[in-house]
Backbone as CSV, one residue per row, in Angstrom:
resi,resn,N_x,N_y,N_z,CA_x,CA_y,CA_z,C_x,C_y,C_z
1,GLY,0.726,-1.151,0.044,-0.082,0.064,-0.064,0.802,1.347,-0.083
2,GLU,0.108,2.303,-0.573,0.774,3.596,-0.603,0.479,4.369,0.670
3,SER,1.237,5.334,0.981,0.947,6.346,2.117,-0.135,7.219,1.674
4,VAL,-0.980,7.539,2.542,-2.020,8.585,2.320,-1.964,9.532,3.416
5,ASP,-2.129,10.621,3.021,-2.320,11.870,4.127,-3.819,12.105,4.130
6,LEU,-4.389,11.790,5.163,-5.894,12.037,5.425,-6.271,13.454,5.550
7,ARG,-5.257,14.321,5.598,-5.506,15.802,5.599,-6.105,16.207,4.390
8,ASP,-5.639,15.432,3.212,-6.180,15.796,1.866,-7.475,15.446,1.801
9,PHE,-8.257,14.860,2.658,-9.595,14.509,2.404,-10.382,15.231,3.557
10,ASP,-11.402,16.072,3.296,-12.237,16.711,4.332,-13.623,16.220,4.361
11,ASP,-13.849,15.088,3.762,-15.326,14.534,3.905,-15.377,13.648,5.102
12,PRO,-16.389,13.994,6.095,-16.400,13.352,7.243,-17.041,11.906,7.000
13,HIS,-17.700,11.637,5.881,-18.194,10.424,5.624,-17.063,9.473,5.328
14,LEU,-15.865,9.928,4.644,-14.828,9.098,4.345,-14.361,8.660,5.852
15,ALA,-14.153,9.615,6.805,-13.533,9.106,8.008,-14.415,8.115,8.804
16,ALA,-15.758,8.236,8.640,-16.718,7.451,9.273,-16.519,5.942,8.570
17,ALA,-16.513,6.017,7.216,-16.368,4.719,6.553,-15.130,4.054,6.740
18,LEU,-13.922,4.720,7.005,-12.712,4.189,7.258,-12.712,3.595,8.774
19,LEU,-13.317,4.186,9.676,-13.510,3.679,11.124,-14.367,2.343,11.183
20,LYS,-15.522,2.494,10.380,-16.320,1.260,10.216,-15.509,0.111,9.543
21,SER,-14.846,0.439,8.534,-14.096,-0.514,7.894,-13.140,-1.260,8.751
22,PHE,-12.371,-0.398,9.493,-11.384,-0.950,10.490,-11.985,-1.914,11.355
23,LEU,-13.160,-1.544,11.911,-13.769,-2.260,12.930,-14.280,-3.766,12.334
24,ARG,-14.917,-3.573,11.179,-15.424,-4.645,10.575,-14.413,-5.799,10.022
25,GLU,-13.169,-5.268,9.747,-12.168,-6.129,9.445,-11.339,-6.711,10.388
26,LEU,-11.665,-6.363,11.615,-10.962,-7.250,12.727,-11.288,-8.607,12.782
27,THR,-10.431,-9.457,13.065,-10.728,-10.916,12.967,-11.855,-11.416,14.135
28,GLU,-11.863,-10.675,15.075,-12.777,-10.810,16.166,-13.325,-9.394,16.610
29,PRO,-14.598,-9.138,16.795,-15.245,-8.014,16.932,-14.672,-7.383,18.326
30,LEU,-14.790,-5.898,18.359,-14.109,-5.277,19.438,-14.699,-5.714,20.680
31,LEU,-16.071,-6.110,20.807,-16.855,-6.591,22.025,-16.778,-8.068,21.999
32,THR,-16.004,-8.719,21.176,-15.608,-10.105,21.390,-16.682,-11.150,21.106
33,PHE,-16.454,-12.248,20.588,-17.291,-13.159,20.319,-17.866,-13.832,21.739
34,GLU,-16.969,-13.913,22.731,-17.263,-14.544,23.921,-18.429,-13.650,24.645
35,LEU,-18.508,-12.337,24.396,-19.406,-11.573,25.020,-20.768,-11.396,24.344
36,TYR,-20.787,-11.934,23.076,-21.980,-11.790,22.300,-23.216,-12.024,23.079
37,ASP,-23.475,-13.195,23.613,-24.678,-13.530,24.347,-24.826,-12.596,25.519
38,GLU,-23.988,-12.202,26.251,-24.018,-11.366,27.542,-24.439,-10.004,27.053
39,VAL,-23.913,-9.510,25.857,-24.469,-8.338,25.286,-25.935,-8.257,25.187
40,LEU,-26.234,-9.417,24.322,-27.735,-9.429,24.086,-28.517,-9.704,25.310
41,ASN,-28.095,-10.295,26.412,-28.929,-10.426,27.607,-28.928,-9.172,28.400
42,THR,-28.156,-8.326,28.190,-28.418,-6.889,28.851,-29.557,-6.147,28.506
43,TYR,-30.287,-6.482,27.291,-31.364,-5.876,26.800,-32.683,-5.859,27.776
44,ASN,-32.701,-6.937,28.435,-33.833,-7.122,29.079,-33.718,-6.443,30.724
45,LEU,-32.613,-6.039,30.856,-32.443,-5.166,32.146,-33.059,-3.911,32.127
46,GLN,-33.205,-3.339,33.277,-33.921,-1.883,33.277,-32.992,-1.026,34.101
47,GLY,-33.144,0.482,33.588,-32.791,1.517,34.509,-31.168,1.332,34.889
48,ARG,-30.938,1.791,36.214,-29.484,1.689,36.545,-28.905,0.455,36.591
49,SER,-29.606,-0.709,36.743,-29.117,-1.885,36.890,-28.509,-2.341,35.384
50,LYS,-29.304,-1.938,34.338,-28.685,-2.150,33.123,-27.377,-1.365,32.831
51,VAL,-27.255,-0.074,33.173,-26.124,0.683,33.062,-24.958,0.021,33.774
52,SER,-25.255,-0.371,35.143,-24.230,-1.096,35.916,-23.727,-2.337,35.347
53,ALA,-24.688,-3.150,34.880,-24.300,-4.471,34.240,-23.452,-4.203,32.974
54,VAL,-23.794,-3.184,32.270,-22.970,-2.940,31.051,-21.566,-2.534,31.380
55,LYS,-21.491,-1.677,32.385,-20.319,-1.220,32.956,-19.288,-2.281,33.448
56,GLU,-20.076,-3.279,34.230,-19.349,-4.314,34.770,-18.828,-5.340,33.568
57,LEU,-19.677,-5.501,32.559,-19.246,-6.359,31.476,-18.116,-5.905,30.738
58,VAL,-18.163,-4.455,30.421,-16.980,-3.939,29.600,-15.687,-3.891,30.415
59,LEU,-15.903,-3.493,31.799,-14.687,-3.348,32.541,-14.049,-4.600,32.875
60,THR,-14.778,-5.589,33.133,-14.160,-6.771,33.705,-13.880,-7.883,32.679
61,LYS,-14.740,-7.994,31.558,-14.653,-8.895,30.714,-14.086,-8.711,29.385
62,LEU,-13.818,-7.488,29.006,-13.169,-7.123,27.826,-11.601,-7.102,27.866
63,PRO,-10.905,-7.690,27.040,-9.509,-7.481,27.016,-9.099,-6.070,27.135
64,ASP,-7.993,-5.827,27.836,-7.678,-4.376,27.976,-7.584,-3.601,26.754
65,ASP,-6.922,-4.077,25.805,-6.711,-3.326,24.545,-8.124,-3.036,23.953
66,ASN,-8.981,-3.901,23.825,-10.397,-3.723,23.428,-11.022,-2.546,24.243
67,TYR,-10.974,-2.653,25.602,-11.517,-1.600,26.549,-11.020,-0.285,26.050
68,GLU,-9.796,-0.210,25.880,-9.202,1.091,25.575,-9.655,1.627,24.237
69,ILE,-9.650,0.815,23.397,-10.233,1.291,22.055,-11.682,1.540,22.161
70,LEU,-12.469,0.803,22.723,-14.049,1.064,22.840,-14.134,2.458,23.714
71,SER,-13.402,2.608,24.797,-13.510,3.710,25.555,-13.293,4.983,24.751
72,HIS,-12.126,4.961,23.813,-11.889,6.190,23.019,-12.992,6.410,21.969
73,LEU,-13.301,5.249,21.261,-14.572,5.425,20.307,-15.728,5.904,20.909
74,MET,-16.235,5.530,22.046,-17.244,6.025,22.667,-17.185,7.480,23.143
75,ARG,-16.047,7.837,23.525,-15.831,9.295,24.012,-15.917,10.106,22.672
76,PHE,-15.382,9.708,21.537,-15.484,10.371,20.316,-16.892,10.476,19.791
77,LEU,-17.637,9.378,19.824,-19.054,9.421,19.333,-19.855,10.264,20.349
78,THR,-19.551,10.035,21.533,-20.333,11.167,22.584,-20.002,12.544,22.232
79,GLU,-18.848,12.937,21.726,-18.640,14.252,21.328,-19.276,14.638,19.939
80,VAL,-19.454,13.510,19.141,-20.102,13.881,17.847,-21.613,14.224,18.141
81,THR,-22.253,13.577,19.173,-23.583,13.706,19.610,-23.804,15.223,19.988
82,GLN,-22.782,15.801,20.446,-22.972,17.338,20.837,-23.184,18.115,19.825
83,TYR,-23.126,17.661,18.495,-23.254,18.562,17.308,-24.534,18.002,16.579
84,ALA,-25.409,17.252,17.239,-26.436,16.477,16.568,-27.450,17.493,15.787
85,ASN,-27.555,18.608,16.245,-28.372,19.675,15.547,-27.901,19.974,14.362
86,GLU,-26.643,19.844,14.101,-26.073,20.280,12.781,-25.670,19.157,12.082
87,ASN,-25.224,17.920,12.561,-24.827,16.740,11.761,-25.895,15.648,11.830
88,LYS,-26.923,15.774,12.470,-28.077,14.806,12.519,-27.486,13.462,13.141
89,MET,-26.426,13.406,13.690,-25.869,12.005,14.238,-26.182,12.221,15.769
90,ASN,-27.236,11.868,16.195,-27.545,11.699,17.748,-27.197,10.174,18.126
91,ALA,-27.252,9.903,19.308,-26.847,8.701,19.924,-27.480,7.389,19.179
92,THR,-28.745,7.646,18.762,-29.577,6.652,18.180,-29.004,6.459,16.720
93,ASN,-28.813,7.405,15.911,-28.318,7.152,14.636,-26.907,6.625,14.614
94,LEU,-26.037,7.131,15.516,-24.597,6.514,15.683,-24.550,5.185,15.887
95,SER,-25.578,4.690,16.906,-25.673,3.218,17.252,-26.040,2.470,16.064
96,VAL,-26.858,2.963,15.152,-27.209,2.139,13.899,-26.206,2.134,13.056
97,VAL,-25.384,3.186,13.002,-24.167,3.137,12.112,-22.842,2.230,12.589
98,PHE,-22.891,2.365,13.910,-21.537,1.733,14.423,-21.877,0.354,15.203
99,GLY,-23.012,0.246,15.683,-23.357,-0.984,16.443,-22.958,-2.314,15.795
100,PRO,-23.431,-2.520,14.655,-23.135,-3.785,13.815,-21.585,-4.006,13.449
101,SER,-20.713,-2.901,13.779,-19.399,-3.048,13.538,-18.575,-3.303,14.801
102,LEU,-19.376,-3.224,15.995,-18.780,-3.430,17.332,-18.864,-5.004,17.725
103,ILE,-19.879,-5.454,17.301,-20.166,-6.999,17.778,-20.988,-7.653,16.748
104,TRP,-20.716,-9.016,16.517,-21.498,-9.718,15.601,-21.172,-11.256,16.056
105,SER,-22.175,-12.061,15.577,-22.117,-13.557,16.120,-20.945,-14.232,15.225
106,ARG,-20.504,-15.306,15.995,-19.402,-16.170,15.299,-20.179,-16.966,14.222
107,HIS,-21.433,-16.978,14.307,-22.342,-17.763,13.445,-23.009,-16.905,12.478
108,GLN,-23.968,-17.244,11.815,-24.762,-16.408,10.728,-25.419,-15.234,11.418
109,ALA,-25.121,-14.112,10.798,-25.645,-12.943,11.510,-27.263,-12.901,11.361
110,SER,-27.850,-12.388,12.379,-29.325,-12.239,12.323,-29.853,-10.864,12.210
111,LEU,-30.742,-10.505,11.394,-31.327,-9.189,11.472,-32.123,-8.937,12.881
112,SER,-32.583,-10.054,13.342,-33.520,-9.797,14.686,-32.845,-9.373,15.762
113,VAL,-31.457,-9.307,15.898,-30.717,-8.907,17.022,-30.158,-7.568,16.657
114,MET,-30.422,-7.000,15.455,-29.693,-5.620,15.199,-30.235,-4.515,16.304
115,GLY,-31.428,-4.641,16.676,-32.053,-3.673,17.326,-31.360,-3.750,18.883
116,VAL,-31.254,-4.956,19.325,-30.601,-5.067,20.585,-29.162,-4.571,20.560
117,ILE,-28.350,-4.881,19.493,-27.070,-4.517,19.378,-27.066,-2.961,19.284
118,ASN,-28.011,-2.227,18.682,-28.038,-0.892,18.495,-28.400,-0.267,19.870
119,ALA,-29.293,-0.875,20.547,-29.655,-0.234,21.956,-28.377,-0.400,22.734
120,PHE,-27.647,-1.433,22.743,-26.448,-1.684,23.609,-25.448,-0.538,23.197
121,THR,-25.295,-0.317,21.971,-24.414,0.800,21.620,-24.915,2.156,21.950
122,GLN,-26.160,2.440,21.855,-26.635,3.591,22.225,-26.403,3.857,23.732
123,LEU,-26.606,2.851,24.501,-26.348,2.970,25.965,-24.921,3.312,26.206
124,LEU,-23.998,2.612,25.521,-22.685,2.924,25.614,-22.101,4.444,25.316
125,ILE,-22.851,4.929,24.446,-22.719,6.307,24.114,-23.422,7.343,24.957
126,THR,-24.614,7.139,25.392,-25.534,8.023,26.233,-24.974,8.042,27.635
127,HIS,-24.372,6.913,28.040,-23.909,6.642,29.593,-22.463,6.686,29.451
128,TYR,-21.662,7.283,28.534,-20.312,7.258,28.399,-19.550,7.389,29.831
129,GLU,-19.873,8.553,30.255,-19.289,8.830,31.650,-19.350,8.089,32.860
130,THR,-20.547,7.394,32.888,-20.862,6.465,33.855,-20.075,5.086,33.705
131,ILE,-20.105,4.834,32.489,-19.547,3.394,32.048,-17.955,3.454,31.855
132,PHE,-17.385,4.585,31.391,-15.953,4.506,31.149,-15.125,5.295,31.920
133,ILE,-15.648,6.292,32.675,-14.762,7.179,33.589,-14.823,6.573,34.903
134,LYS,-13.617,6.152,35.315,-13.511,5.360,36.535,-13.568,6.412,37.711
């Protein structure tokens, strides 16, 4: 490959596509195959117990490198939501765009769980400070 200077490109859609491509091309999803069922199981929890369970899950069960990347990504996406009036990218929209790139099944993908994955991702974004700031 050739060296590319990303400063030559000012299209935010390109940056988002590159980020999604990076996440999708990982051999294992950022939230890992091992955590797939646990991520899905958080959907039925309510209120603070849900946020606490998600915090516990990502803090104690994710590999350290995955946790660091996820934390930085969620901080970035949280910052993007601060401009939602201008960019139309609120936490819901960002979760639809990035959720499927964060976790997927080792087996055949199912559209029936996309809503659950998106809801999990939205929770990571909207509760960033509670989940990731120690």
